[in-house]
All heavy atoms as TSV, in Angstrom:
chain	resi	resn	atom	element	x	y	z
A	1	MET	N	N	13.992	-2.794	-0.016
A	1	MET	CA	C	13.771	-3.871	0.856
A	1	MET	C	C	13.743	-5.206	0.034
A	1	MET	O	O	14.706	-5.821	-0.072
A	1	MET	CB	C	12.515	-3.732	1.678
A	1	MET	CG	C	12.635	-2.657	2.790
A	1	MET	SD	S	12.938	-3.278	4.446
A	1	MET	CE	C	14.717	-3.347	4.493
A	2	ASP	N	N	12.614	-5.528	-0.408
A	2	ASP	CA	C	12.301	-6.744	-1.056
A	2	ASP	C	C	12.164	-6.424	-2.546
A	2	ASP	O	O	11.089	-5.805	-2.877
A	2	ASP	CB	C	11.117	-7.453	-0.439
A	2	ASP	CG	C	10.908	-8.838	-1.081
A	2	ASP	OD1	O	11.592	-9.185	-2.146
A	2	ASP	OD2	O	10.135	-9.577	-0.487
A	3	ALA	N	N	13.027	-6.854	-3.427
A	3	ALA	CA	C	12.914	-6.553	-4.871
A	3	ALA	C	C	11.647	-7.016	-5.491
A	3	ALA	O	O	11.239	-6.577	-6.529
A	3	ALA	CB	C	14.163	-7.147	-5.564
A	4	PHE	N	N	10.909	-7.981	-4.859
A	4	PHE	CA	C	9.770	-8.620	-5.427
A	4	PHE	C	C	8.439	-7.963	-4.882
A	4	PHE	O	O	7.355	-8.352	-5.301
A	4	PHE	CB	C	9.796	-10.096	-5.294
A	4	PHE	CG	C	10.910	-10.776	-5.804
A	4	PHE	CD1	C	12.006	-11.170	-5.096
A	4	PHE	CD2	C	11.140	-10.808	-7.216
A	4	PHE	CE1	C	13.097	-11.773	-5.598
A	4	PHE	CE2	C	12.224	-11.413	-7.769
A	4	PHE	CZ	C	13.200	-11.877	-6.978
A	5	LYS	N	N	8.611	-7.053	-4.013
A	5	LYS	CA	C	7.376	-6.384	-3.420
A	5	LYS	C	C	7.313	-4.955	-3.928
A	5	LYS	O	O	8.219	-4.242	-4.174
A	5	LYS	CB	C	7.511	-6.275	-1.894
A	5	LYS	CG	C	7.405	-7.648	-1.185
A	5	LYS	CD	C	6.108	-7.979	-0.826
A	5	LYS	CE	C	6.104	-9.285	-0.061
A	5	LYS	NZ	N	4.746	-9.672	0.297
A	6	ASP	N	N	6.080	-4.519	-4.196
A	6	ASP	CA	C	5.815	-3.187	-4.565
A	6	ASP	C	C	5.628	-2.307	-3.266
A	6	ASP	O	O	4.566	-2.541	-2.597
A	6	ASP	CB	C	4.551	-3.098	-5.506
A	6	ASP	CG	C	4.187	-1.726	-5.883
A	6	ASP	OD1	O	5.085	-0.867	-6.040
A	6	ASP	OD2	O	3.106	-1.418	-6.204
A	7	THR	N	N	6.562	-1.474	-2.904
A	7	THR	CA	C	6.380	-0.781	-1.615
A	7	THR	C	C	6.482	0.698	-1.850
A	7	THR	O	O	6.994	1.152	-2.921
A	7	THR	CB	C	7.563	-1.163	-0.683
A	7	THR	OG1	O	8.818	-0.804	-1.258
A	7	THR	CG2	C	7.590	-2.694	-0.430
A	8	ILE	N	N	6.038	1.453	-0.835
A	8	ILE	CA	C	6.158	2.830	-0.726
A	8	ILE	C	C	6.641	3.196	0.620
A	8	ILE	O	O	6.531	2.440	1.542
A	8	ILE	CB	C	4.855	3.611	-1.107
A	8	ILE	CG1	C	3.779	3.270	-0.051
A	8	ILE	CG2	C	4.320	3.309	-2.498
A	8	ILE	CD1	C	2.576	4.075	-0.067
A	9	VAL	N	N	7.156	4.436	0.842
A	9	VAL	CA	C	7.569	4.909	2.146
A	9	VAL	C	C	6.464	5.771	2.784
A	9	VAL	O	O	5.951	6.669	2.045
A	9	VAL	CB	C	8.831	5.726	2.086
A	9	VAL	CG1	C	9.238	6.346	3.466
A	9	VAL	CG2	C	10.050	4.929	1.455
A	10	VAL	N	N	6.106	5.324	3.949
A	10	VAL	CA	C	5.080	6.099	4.658
A	10	VAL	C	C	5.625	6.558	6.028
A	10	VAL	O	O	6.265	5.784	6.685
A	10	VAL	CB	C	3.826	5.215	5.082
A	10	VAL	CG1	C	2.815	5.923	5.946
A	10	VAL	CG2	C	3.168	4.676	3.800
A	11	ASN	N	N	5.537	7.892	6.258
A	11	ASN	CA	C	6.087	8.392	7.507
A	11	ASN	C	C	4.938	8.289	8.546
A	11	ASN	O	O	3.823	8.768	8.364
A	11	ASN	CB	C	6.430	9.980	7.320
A	11	ASN	CG	C	7.578	10.184	6.363
A	11	ASN	OD1	O	8.618	9.310	6.502
A	11	ASN	ND2	N	7.611	11.053	5.476
A	12	ALA	N	N	5.274	7.758	9.738
A	12	ALA	CA	C	4.282	7.492	10.749
A	12	ALA	C	C	4.961	7.657	12.118
A	12	ALA	O	O	6.149	7.440	12.160
A	12	ALA	CB	C	3.692	6.125	10.604
A	13	ASN	N	N	4.146	7.901	12.988
A	13	ASN	CA	C	4.676	7.855	14.475
A	13	ASN	C	C	4.502	6.456	14.979
A	13	ASN	O	O	3.352	5.915	14.883
A	13	ASN	CB	C	3.896	8.896	15.299
A	13	ASN	CG	C	4.166	10.254	14.921
A	13	ASN	OD1	O	5.294	10.651	14.567
A	13	ASN	ND2	N	3.084	11.057	14.949
A	14	VAL	N	N	5.543	5.845	15.422
A	14	VAL	CA	C	5.529	4.465	15.911
A	14	VAL	C	C	5.903	4.417	17.469
A	14	VAL	O	O	6.912	5.098	17.753
A	14	VAL	CB	C	6.447	3.587	15.062
A	14	VAL	CG1	C	6.429	2.071	15.640
A	14	VAL	CG2	C	5.974	3.662	13.742
A	15	GLU	N	N	5.104	3.817	18.226
A	15	GLU	CA	C	5.415	3.649	19.688
A	15	GLU	C	C	6.304	2.419	19.896
A	15	GLU	O	O	5.982	1.308	19.467
A	15	GLU	CB	C	4.211	3.626	20.518
A	15	GLU	CG	C	4.432	3.646	21.957
A	15	GLU	CD	C	3.125	3.738	22.752
A	15	GLU	OE1	O	2.142	4.023	22.189
A	15	GLU	OE2	O	3.100	3.321	23.999
A	16	LEU	N	N	7.503	2.568	20.464
A	16	LEU	CA	C	8.272	1.331	20.788
A	16	LEU	C	C	8.915	1.644	22.150
A	16	LEU	O	O	9.055	2.740	22.691
A	16	LEU	CB	C	9.376	1.201	19.746
A	16	LEU	CG	C	10.446	2.198	19.423
A	16	LEU	CD1	C	11.633	1.467	18.917
A	16	LEU	CD2	C	9.945	3.161	18.440
A	17	THR	N	N	9.477	0.635	22.732
A	17	THR	CA	C	10.068	0.769	24.061
A	17	THR	C	C	11.438	1.493	23.888
A	17	THR	O	O	12.099	1.394	22.936
A	17	THR	CB	C	10.317	-0.681	24.602
A	17	THR	OG1	O	11.305	-1.383	23.891
A	17	THR	CG2	C	8.988	-1.546	24.826
A	18	THR	N	N	11.771	2.090	25.013
A	18	THR	CA	C	13.053	2.824	25.036
A	18	THR	C	C	14.179	1.823	24.900
A	18	THR	O	O	15.327	2.141	24.268
A	18	THR	CB	C	13.254	3.643	26.379
A	18	THR	OG1	O	13.046	2.790	27.455
A	18	THR	CG2	C	12.267	4.754	26.450
A	19	ARG	N	N	14.055	0.660	25.410
A	19	ARG	CA	C	15.028	-0.385	25.349
A	19	ARG	C	C	15.324	-0.701	23.903
A	19	ARG	O	O	16.452	-1.022	23.387
A	19	ARG	CB	C	14.615	-1.647	26.138
A	19	ARG	CG	C	15.681	-2.713	26.281
A	19	ARG	CD	C	16.716	-2.445	27.201
A	19	ARG	NE	N	18.119	-2.666	26.564
A	19	ARG	CZ	C	19.158	-1.856	26.823
A	19	ARG	NH1	N	19.053	-0.798	27.454
A	19	ARG	NH2	N	20.276	-2.214	26.232
A	20	SER	N	N	14.291	-0.855	23.092
A	20	SER	CA	C	14.339	-1.191	21.633
A	20	SER	C	C	15.161	-0.100	21.014
A	20	SER	O	O	16.117	-0.461	20.136
A	20	SER	CB	C	12.992	-1.339	21.039
A	20	SER	OG	O	12.273	-2.421	21.544
A	21	LEU	N	N	14.848	1.116	21.276
A	21	LEU	CA	C	15.559	2.272	20.619
A	21	LEU	C	C	17.015	2.198	20.984
A	21	LEU	O	O	17.940	2.402	20.179
A	21	LEU	CB	C	14.926	3.561	20.938
A	21	LEU	CG	C	15.482	4.800	20.354
A	21	LEU	CD1	C	15.558	4.680	18.829
A	21	LEU	CD2	C	14.760	6.136	20.754
A	22	LEU	N	N	17.280	2.070	22.298
A	22	LEU	CA	C	18.687	2.106	22.773
A	22	LEU	C	C	19.496	0.922	22.088
A	22	LEU	O	O	20.594	1.145	21.740
A	22	LEU	CB	C	18.742	1.920	24.265
A	22	LEU	CG	C	18.319	3.068	25.084
A	22	LEU	CD1	C	18.229	2.717	26.499
A	22	LEU	CD2	C	19.331	4.251	24.890
A	23	THR	N	N	18.788	-0.247	21.947
A	23	THR	CA	C	19.435	-1.358	21.318
A	23	THR	C	C	19.851	-1.078	19.773
A	23	THR	O	O	20.894	-1.338	19.318
A	23	THR	CB	C	18.624	-2.594	21.403
A	23	THR	OG1	O	18.363	-2.901	22.768
A	23	THR	CG2	C	19.279	-3.895	20.736
A	24	ILE	N	N	18.936	-0.512	19.066
A	24	ILE	CA	C	19.096	-0.121	17.671
A	24	ILE	C	C	20.219	0.894	17.567
A	24	ILE	O	O	21.140	0.746	16.697
A	24	ILE	CB	C	17.850	0.471	17.118
A	24	ILE	CG1	C	16.701	-0.554	16.987
A	24	ILE	CG2	C	18.120	1.105	15.741
A	24	ILE	CD1	C	15.389	-0.001	16.660
A	25	VAL	N	N	20.360	1.865	18.429
A	25	VAL	CA	C	21.368	2.866	18.431
A	25	VAL	C	C	22.682	2.197	18.794
A	25	VAL	O	O	23.680	2.445	18.046
A	25	VAL	CB	C	21.071	3.965	19.523
A	25	VAL	CG1	C	22.272	4.901	19.699
A	25	VAL	CG2	C	19.892	4.857	19.004
A	26	GLU	N	N	22.768	1.273	19.708
A	26	GLU	CA	C	24.058	0.655	19.999
A	26	GLU	C	C	24.533	-0.270	18.844
A	26	GLU	O	O	25.669	-0.234	18.481
A	26	GLU	CB	C	23.882	-0.209	21.299
A	26	GLU	CG	C	23.967	0.633	22.577
A	26	GLU	CD	C	25.199	1.450	22.698
A	26	GLU	OE1	O	26.308	1.016	22.477
A	26	GLU	OE2	O	24.975	2.653	22.921
A	27	LYS	N	N	23.647	-0.955	18.211
A	27	LYS	CA	C	23.956	-1.865	17.149
A	27	LYS	C	C	24.453	-1.030	15.915
A	27	LYS	O	O	25.291	-1.407	15.202
A	27	LYS	CB	C	22.730	-2.685	16.714
A	27	LYS	CG	C	22.522	-3.864	17.629
A	27	LYS	CD	C	21.461	-4.768	17.171
A	27	LYS	CE	C	21.415	-5.998	17.881
A	27	LYS	NZ	N	20.819	-7.021	17.070
A	28	ALA	N	N	23.711	0.098	15.638
A	28	ALA	CA	C	24.165	1.068	14.545
A	28	ALA	C	C	25.542	1.579	14.721
A	28	ALA	O	O	26.329	1.663	13.846
A	28	ALA	CB	C	23.110	2.171	14.431
A	29	LYS	N	N	25.850	1.942	16.060
A	29	LYS	CA	C	27.224	2.422	16.332
A	29	LYS	C	C	28.269	1.403	16.157
A	29	LYS	O	O	29.288	1.605	15.576
A	29	LYS	CB	C	27.255	2.921	17.724
A	29	LYS	CG	C	26.556	4.225	18.051
A	29	LYS	CD	C	26.642	4.562	19.518
A	29	LYS	CE	C	26.103	5.960	19.844
A	29	LYS	NZ	N	26.229	6.273	21.299
A	30	GLN	N	N	27.889	0.183	16.599
A	30	GLN	CA	C	28.877	-0.941	16.365
A	30	GLN	C	C	29.092	-1.180	14.960
A	30	GLN	O	O	30.244	-1.474	14.442
A	30	GLN	CB	C	28.369	-2.245	17.036
A	30	GLN	CG	C	28.315	-2.140	18.590
A	30	GLN	CD	C	27.696	-3.302	19.133
A	30	GLN	OE1	O	27.282	-4.240	18.460
A	30	GLN	NE2	N	27.556	-3.335	20.443
A	31	GLU	N	N	28.014	-1.053	14.106
A	31	GLU	CA	C	28.075	-1.399	12.650
A	31	GLU	C	C	29.027	-0.349	11.921
A	31	GLU	O	O	29.806	-0.705	11.091
A	31	GLU	CB	C	26.764	-1.313	12.021
A	31	GLU	CG	C	26.666	-1.703	10.643
A	31	GLU	CD	C	25.197	-1.614	10.105
A	31	GLU	OE1	O	24.441	-2.279	10.569
A	31	GLU	OE2	O	25.012	-0.858	9.187
A	32	VAL	N	N	28.860	0.884	12.266
A	32	VAL	CA	C	29.677	1.921	11.534
A	32	VAL	C	C	30.945	2.261	12.194
A	32	VAL	O	O	31.930	2.678	11.534
A	32	VAL	CB	C	28.851	3.271	11.241
A	32	VAL	CG1	C	27.625	2.964	10.529
A	32	VAL	CG2	C	28.606	3.899	12.533
A	33	GLY	N	N	31.096	2.108	13.437
A	33	GLY	CA	C	32.285	2.511	14.128
A	33	GLY	C	C	32.573	4.035	14.166
A	33	GLY	O	O	31.691	4.774	13.579
A	34	ARG	N	N	33.639	4.451	14.815
A	34	ARG	CA	C	33.829	5.893	14.900
A	34	ARG	C	C	34.716	6.267	13.784
A	34	ARG	O	O	35.502	5.579	13.172
A	34	ARG	CB	C	34.739	6.107	16.163
A	34	ARG	CG	C	33.916	5.910	17.432
A	34	ARG	CD	C	34.871	5.990	18.698
A	34	ARG	NE	N	34.178	5.576	19.969
A	34	ARG	CZ	C	33.734	6.428	20.797
A	34	ARG	NH1	N	33.799	7.739	20.719
A	34	ARG	NH2	N	33.229	5.901	21.891
A	35	ASP	N	N	34.547	7.618	13.439
A	35	ASP	CA	C	35.299	8.175	12.309
A	35	ASP	C	C	36.640	8.611	12.918
A	35	ASP	O	O	37.003	8.314	13.997
A	35	ASP	CB	C	34.639	9.294	11.573
A	35	ASP	CG	C	34.426	10.529	12.399
A	35	ASP	OD1	O	34.895	10.582	13.577
A	35	ASP	OD2	O	33.685	11.422	11.913
A	36	GLU	N	N	37.499	9.279	12.038
A	36	GLU	CA	C	38.826	9.764	12.537
A	36	GLU	C	C	38.822	10.754	13.603
A	36	GLU	O	O	39.836	10.826	14.392
A	36	GLU	CB	C	39.537	10.342	11.393
A	36	GLU	CG	C	38.986	11.508	10.799
A	36	GLU	CD	C	37.772	11.396	9.792
A	36	GLU	OE1	O	37.617	10.183	9.398
A	36	GLU	OE2	O	37.105	12.358	9.522
A	37	LYS	N	N	37.708	11.348	13.872
A	37	LYS	CA	C	37.578	12.358	14.991
A	37	LYS	C	C	36.933	11.614	16.255
A	37	LYS	O	O	36.642	12.281	17.183
A	37	LYS	CB	C	36.768	13.513	14.616
A	37	LYS	CG	C	37.405	14.372	13.584
A	37	LYS	CD	C	36.582	15.586	13.209
A	37	LYS	CE	C	37.272	16.425	12.146
A	37	LYS	NZ	N	36.424	17.606	11.800
A	38	GLY	N	N	36.561	10.335	16.117
A	38	GLY	CA	C	36.045	9.594	17.234
A	38	GLY	C	C	34.448	9.807	17.347
A	38	GLY	O	O	33.854	9.492	18.347
A	39	VAL	N	N	33.838	10.276	16.220
A	39	VAL	CA	C	32.393	10.480	16.188
A	39	VAL	C	C	31.769	9.399	15.429
A	39	VAL	O	O	32.253	8.943	14.383
A	39	VAL	CB	C	32.166	11.835	15.682
A	39	VAL	CG1	C	30.607	12.058	15.467
A	39	VAL	CG2	C	32.767	12.941	16.379
A	40	TYR	N	N	30.515	8.950	15.883
A	40	TYR	CA	C	29.710	7.974	15.124
A	40	TYR	C	C	28.953	8.766	14.051
A	40	TYR	O	O	28.223	9.698	14.467
A	40	TYR	CB	C	28.847	7.261	16.148
A	40	TYR	CG	C	29.472	6.405	17.097
A	40	TYR	CD1	C	29.674	6.734	18.396
A	40	TYR	CD2	C	29.957	5.088	16.709
A	40	TYR	CE1	C	30.392	5.941	19.268
A	40	TYR	CE2	C	30.583	4.264	17.584
A	40	TYR	CZ	C	30.746	4.768	18.812
A	40	TYR	OH	O	31.444	3.844	19.846
A	41	ARG	N	N	29.010	8.355	12.812
A	41	ARG	CA	C	28.270	9.064	11.761
A	41	ARG	C	C	27.193	8.019	11.220
A	41	ARG	O	O	27.490	7.412	10.305
A	41	ARG	CB	C	29.227	9.493	10.608
A	41	ARG	CG	C	30.381	10.308	11.018
A	41	ARG	CD	C	29.882	11.734	11.211
A	41	ARG	NE	N	31.057	12.608	11.497
A	41	ARG	CZ	C	30.958	13.810	11.918
A	41	ARG	NH1	N	29.823	14.360	12.011
A	41	ARG	NH2	N	31.975	14.491	12.311
A	42	VAL	N	N	26.149	7.986	11.946
A	42	VAL	CA	C	25.008	7.106	11.465
A	42	VAL	C	C	23.746	7.863	11.845
A	42	VAL	O	O	23.539	8.451	12.804
A	42	VAL	CB	C	25.102	5.814	12.198
A	42	VAL	CG1	C	25.053	5.838	13.780
A	42	VAL	CG2	C	24.122	4.751	11.644
A	43	ASP	N	N	22.760	7.632	10.905
A	43	ASP	CA	C	21.417	8.126	11.018
A	43	ASP	C	C	20.593	7.125	11.766
A	43	ASP	O	O	20.104	6.154	11.078
A	43	ASP	CB	C	20.758	8.664	9.791
A	43	ASP	CG	C	19.490	9.378	9.895
A	43	ASP	OD1	O	18.893	9.193	10.950
A	43	ASP	OD2	O	19.064	10.122	8.994
A	44	THR	N	N	20.398	7.236	13.047
A	44	THR	CA	C	19.695	6.214	13.814
A	44	THR	C	C	18.219	6.177	13.475
A	44	THR	O	O	17.551	5.090	13.584
A	44	THR	CB	C	19.899	6.400	15.305
A	44	THR	OG1	O	19.521	7.639	15.754
A	44	THR	CG2	C	21.240	6.066	15.706
A	45	ALA	N	N	17.656	7.216	13.027
A	45	ALA	CA	C	16.261	7.303	12.615
A	45	ALA	C	C	16.094	6.454	11.307
A	45	ALA	O	O	15.118	5.652	11.238
A	45	ALA	CB	C	15.815	8.679	12.278
A	46	ASP	N	N	17.074	6.494	10.366
A	46	ASP	CA	C	17.031	5.541	9.293
A	46	ASP	C	C	17.078	4.059	9.607
A	46	ASP	O	O	16.461	3.285	9.059
A	46	ASP	CB	C	18.196	6.010	8.312
A	46	ASP	CG	C	17.839	7.175	7.490
A	46	ASP	OD1	O	16.708	7.613	7.513
A	46	ASP	OD2	O	18.758	7.672	6.821
A	47	LYS	N	N	17.905	3.814	10.677
A	47	LYS	CA	C	18.094	2.500	11.173
A	47	LYS	C	C	16.812	1.965	11.690
A	47	LYS	O	O	16.449	0.884	11.506
A	47	LYS	CB	C	19.260	2.357	12.198
A	47	LYS	CG	C	20.546	2.509	11.512
A	47	LYS	CD	C	20.896	1.398	10.527
A	47	LYS	CE	C	22.254	1.565	9.920
A	47	LYS	NZ	N	22.490	0.483	8.999
A	48	VAL	N	N	16.117	2.801	12.514
A	48	VAL	CA	C	14.759	2.362	12.990
A	48	VAL	C	C	13.779	2.129	11.873
A	48	VAL	O	O	13.079	1.072	11.908
A	48	VAL	CB	C	14.184	3.515	13.966
A	48	VAL	CG1	C	12.795	3.208	14.348
A	48	VAL	CG2	C	15.070	3.718	15.246
A	49	SER	N	N	13.773	2.961	10.912
A	49	SER	CA	C	12.844	2.756	9.775
A	49	SER	C	C	13.243	1.452	9.037
A	49	SER	O	O	12.403	0.667	8.685
A	49	SER	CB	C	13.019	3.968	8.823
A	49	SER	OG	O	12.308	3.642	7.611
A	50	GLU	N	N	14.555	1.211	8.817
A	50	GLU	CA	C	14.938	-0.030	8.106
A	50	GLU	C	C	14.508	-1.249	8.929
A	50	GLU	O	O	13.990	-2.224	8.357
A	50	GLU	CB	C	16.482	-0.061	7.951
A	50	GLU	CG	C	17.048	0.899	6.974
A	50	GLU	CD	C	18.508	0.897	6.997
A	50	GLU	OE1	O	19.221	-0.055	7.545
A	50	GLU	OE2	O	19.138	1.860	6.532
A	51	MET	N	N	14.735	-1.209	10.239
A	51	MET	CA	C	14.407	-2.381	11.055
A	51	MET	C	C	12.867	-2.697	11.074
A	51	MET	O	O	12.378	-3.795	10.921
A	51	MET	CB	C	14.970	-2.233	12.451
A	51	MET	CG	C	16.457	-2.250	12.408
A	51	MET	SD	S	17.149	-2.514	14.072
A	51	MET	CE	C	16.918	-4.307	14.245
A	52	ILE	N	N	12.071	-1.661	11.241
A	52	ILE	CA	C	10.640	-1.785	11.263
A	52	ILE	C	C	10.132	-2.238	9.894
A	52	ILE	O	O	9.355	-3.132	9.869
A	52	ILE	CB	C	9.943	-0.501	11.751
A	52	ILE	CG1	C	10.257	-0.153	13.236
A	52	ILE	CG2	C	8.409	-0.579	11.524
A	52	ILE	CD1	C	9.816	1.170	13.741
A	53	SER	N	N	10.578	-1.658	8.808
A	53	SER	CA	C	10.216	-2.099	7.499
A	53	SER	C	C	10.545	-3.509	7.316
A	53	SER	O	O	9.741	-4.267	6.753
A	53	SER	CB	C	10.968	-1.229	6.457
A	53	SER	OG	O	10.502	0.098	6.601
A	54	ARG	N	N	11.766	-4.019	7.638
A	54	ARG	CA	C	12.156	-5.344	7.427
A	54	ARG	C	C	11.256	-6.354	8.293
A	54	ARG	O	O	10.795	-7.315	7.767
A	54	ARG	CB	C	13.633	-5.591	7.834
A	54	ARG	CG	C	14.116	-6.941	7.498
A	54	ARG	CD	C	15.582	-7.039	7.738
A	54	ARG	NE	N	16.239	-5.891	8.294
A	54	ARG	CZ	C	17.088	-5.762	9.104
A	54	ARG	NH1	N	17.773	-6.897	9.475
A	54	ARG	NH2	N	17.579	-4.652	9.590
A	55	PHE	N	N	10.996	-5.971	9.504
A	55	PHE	CA	C	10.045	-6.688	10.415
A	55	PHE	C	C	8.752	-6.882	9.775
A	55	PHE	O	O	8.121	-7.962	9.748
A	55	PHE	CB	C	9.957	-6.012	11.749
A	55	PHE	CG	C	9.086	-6.709	12.721
A	55	PHE	CD1	C	9.499	-7.869	13.386
A	55	PHE	CD2	C	7.696	-6.328	12.852
A	55	PHE	CE1	C	8.654	-8.488	14.299
A	55	PHE	CE2	C	6.928	-6.963	13.722
A	55	PHE	CZ	C	7.316	-8.062	14.461
A	56	LEU	N	N	8.124	-5.756	9.303
A	56	LEU	CA	C	6.794	-5.817	8.640
A	56	LEU	C	C	6.841	-6.725	7.437
A	56	LEU	O	O	5.849	-7.408	7.269
A	56	LEU	CB	C	6.293	-4.365	8.319
A	56	LEU	CG	C	6.000	-3.487	9.459
A	56	LEU	CD1	C	5.774	-1.995	9.017
A	56	LEU	CD2	C	4.929	-4.007	10.333
A	57	LEU	N	N	7.801	-6.655	6.610
A	57	LEU	CA	C	7.866	-7.531	5.448
A	57	LEU	C	C	8.011	-9.005	5.776
A	57	LEU	O	O	7.342	-9.879	5.339
A	57	LEU	CB	C	8.990	-7.070	4.448
A	57	LEU	CG	C	8.704	-5.831	3.678
A	57	LEU	CD1	C	9.957	-5.431	3.003
A	57	LEU	CD2	C	7.506	-6.083	2.708
A	58	GLU	N	N	8.894	-9.264	6.746
A	58	GLU	CA	C	9.259	-10.663	7.164
A	58	GLU	C	C	8.037	-11.262	7.843
A	58	GLU	O	O	7.791	-12.499	7.801
A	58	GLU	CB	C	10.413	-10.707	8.062
A	58	GLU	CG	C	11.687	-10.450	7.281
A	58	GLU	CD	C	12.942	-10.389	8.102
A	58	GLU	OE1	O	12.921	-10.548	9.420
A	58	GLU	OE2	O	14.084	-10.132	7.610
A	59	LYS	N	N	7.263	-10.419	8.608
A	59	LYS	CA	C	6.166	-10.985	9.404
A	59	LYS	C	C	4.829	-10.908	8.799
A	59	LYS	O	O	3.797	-11.058	9.408
A	59	LYS	CB	C	6.119	-10.247	10.826
A	59	LYS	CG	C	7.394	-10.403	11.578
A	59	LYS	CD	C	7.662	-11.775	12.040
A	59	LYS	CE	C	8.913	-11.918	12.878
A	59	LYS	NZ	N	9.294	-13.279	13.118
A	60	ASP	N	N	4.885	-10.575	7.462
A	60	ASP	CA	C	3.668	-10.599	6.596
A	60	ASP	C	C	2.689	-9.577	7.168
A	60	ASP	O	O	1.490	-9.944	7.415
A	60	ASP	CB	C	3.081	-11.929	6.492
A	60	ASP	CG	C	1.964	-11.964	5.452
A	60	ASP	OD1	O	1.971	-11.151	4.496
A	60	ASP	OD2	O	1.036	-12.868	5.515
A	61	PHE	N	N	3.061	-8.372	7.233
A	61	PHE	CA	C	2.095	-7.308	7.574
A	61	PHE	C	C	0.907	-7.165	6.750
A	61	PHE	O	O	-0.257	-7.004	7.080
A	61	PHE	CB	C	2.788	-5.935	7.826
A	61	PHE	CG	C	1.912	-4.875	8.314
A	61	PHE	CD1	C	1.462	-4.900	9.583
A	61	PHE	CD2	C	1.593	-3.759	7.511
A	61	PHE	CE1	C	0.646	-3.871	10.051
A	61	PHE	CE2	C	0.808	-2.811	7.982
A	61	PHE	CZ	C	0.343	-2.808	9.272
A	62	GLU	N	N	1.169	-7.426	5.443
A	62	GLU	CA	C	0.010	-7.286	4.435
A	62	GLU	C	C	-1.035	-8.371	4.683
A	62	GLU	O	O	-2.231	-8.016	4.663
A	62	GLU	CB	C	0.781	-7.610	3.104
A	62	GLU	CG	C	-0.261	-7.384	1.903
A	62	GLU	CD	C	0.502	-7.441	0.503
A	62	GLU	OE1	O	1.666	-7.221	0.444
A	62	GLU	OE2	O	-0.289	-7.843	-0.486
A	63	GLY	N	N	-0.580	-9.609	5.026
A	63	GLY	CA	C	-1.554	-10.597	5.401
A	63	GLY	C	C	-2.353	-10.332	6.640
A	63	GLY	O	O	-3.537	-10.516	6.727
A	64	TYR	N	N	-1.652	-9.714	7.686
A	64	TYR	CA	C	-2.267	-9.270	8.868
A	64	TYR	C	C	-3.358	-8.198	8.615
A	64	TYR	O	O	-4.446	-8.229	9.184
A	64	TYR	CB	C	-1.209	-8.723	9.823
A	64	TYR	CG	C	-1.780	-8.039	11.087
A	64	TYR	CD1	C	-2.321	-8.786	12.091
A	64	TYR	CD2	C	-1.831	-6.673	11.132
A	64	TYR	CE1	C	-2.794	-8.069	13.208
A	64	TYR	CE2	C	-2.343	-5.992	12.175
A	64	TYR	CZ	C	-2.804	-6.675	13.222
A	64	TYR	OH	O	-3.367	-6.115	14.346
A	65	VAL	N	N	-3.051	-7.260	7.702
A	65	VAL	CA	C	-3.977	-6.197	7.414
A	65	VAL	C	C	-5.140	-6.730	6.717
A	65	VAL	O	O	-6.263	-6.325	7.061
A	65	VAL	CB	C	-3.255	-5.120	6.543
A	65	VAL	CG1	C	-4.256	-4.121	5.923
A	65	VAL	CG2	C	-2.183	-4.353	7.323
A	66	ARG	N	N	-4.989	-7.737	5.877
A	66	ARG	CA	C	-6.164	-8.364	5.148
A	66	ARG	C	C	-7.075	-9.004	6.111
A	66	ARG	O	O	-8.339	-9.001	5.962
A	66	ARG	CB	C	-5.694	-9.362	4.122
A	66	ARG	CG	C	-5.217	-8.704	2.756
A	66	ARG	CD	C	-5.148	-9.702	1.727
A	66	ARG	NE	N	-4.303	-10.812	2.006
A	66	ARG	CZ	C	-2.967	-10.908	1.795
A	66	ARG	NH1	N	-2.317	-9.814	1.161
A	66	ARG	NH2	N	-2.246	-11.890	2.123
A	67	LYS	N	N	-6.550	-9.568	7.238
A	67	LYS	CA	C	-7.403	-10.353	8.179
A	67	LYS	C	C	-7.905	-9.557	9.255
A	67	LYS	O	O	-8.941	-9.764	9.790
A	67	LYS	CB	C	-6.501	-11.425	8.836
A	67	LYS	CG	C	-6.030	-12.500	7.948
A	67	LYS	CD	C	-5.065	-13.460	8.650
A	67	LYS	CE	C	-4.381	-14.309	7.731
A	67	LYS	NZ	N	-3.392	-15.114	8.398
A	68	GLU	N	N	-7.307	-8.357	9.543
A	68	GLU	CA	C	-7.659	-7.516	10.642
A	68	GLU	C	C	-8.931	-6.656	10.390
A	68	GLU	O	O	-9.043	-6.080	9.303
A	68	GLU	CB	C	-6.518	-6.644	11.060
A	68	GLU	CG	C	-6.718	-5.875	12.340
A	68	GLU	CD	C	-6.737	-6.721	13.550
A	68	GLU	OE1	O	-6.239	-7.860	13.604
A	68	GLU	OE2	O	-7.381	-6.206	14.588
A	69	ASN	N	N	-9.762	-6.590	11.303
A	69	ASN	CA	C	-10.926	-5.594	11.247
A	69	ASN	C	C	-10.496	-4.252	11.778
A	69	ASN	O	O	-10.044	-4.121	12.812
A	69	ASN	CB	C	-12.116	-6.085	12.139
A	69	ASN	CG	C	-12.734	-7.312	11.527
A	69	ASN	OD1	O	-12.788	-7.550	10.288
A	69	ASN	ND2	N	-13.165	-8.299	12.469
A	70	LEU	N	N	-10.567	-3.251	10.917
A	70	LEU	CA	C	-10.090	-1.905	11.287
A	70	LEU	C	C	-11.161	-1.189	11.910
A	70	LEU	O	O	-12.020	-0.781	12.170
A	70	LEU	CB	C	-9.578	-1.111	10.033
A	70	LEU	CG	C	-8.429	-1.731	9.342
A	70	LEU	CD1	C	-8.131	-0.976	8.098
A	70	LEU	CD2	C	-7.290	-1.775	10.264
């Protein structure tokens, strides 16, 4: 993600709207297109992970965690 951040991958269950998931799937399909057999070859779970990770970095999740009372 960010070459200047020290990050690790954490597997977690994340609740999101069905509309968000459908939008990610549609965008992923548009990005890769169909192969010669007409099939979309994209891992949508990886796309969800990429989008959530980018959002957390851009929106300063680290700063939020420091301020939040757990």
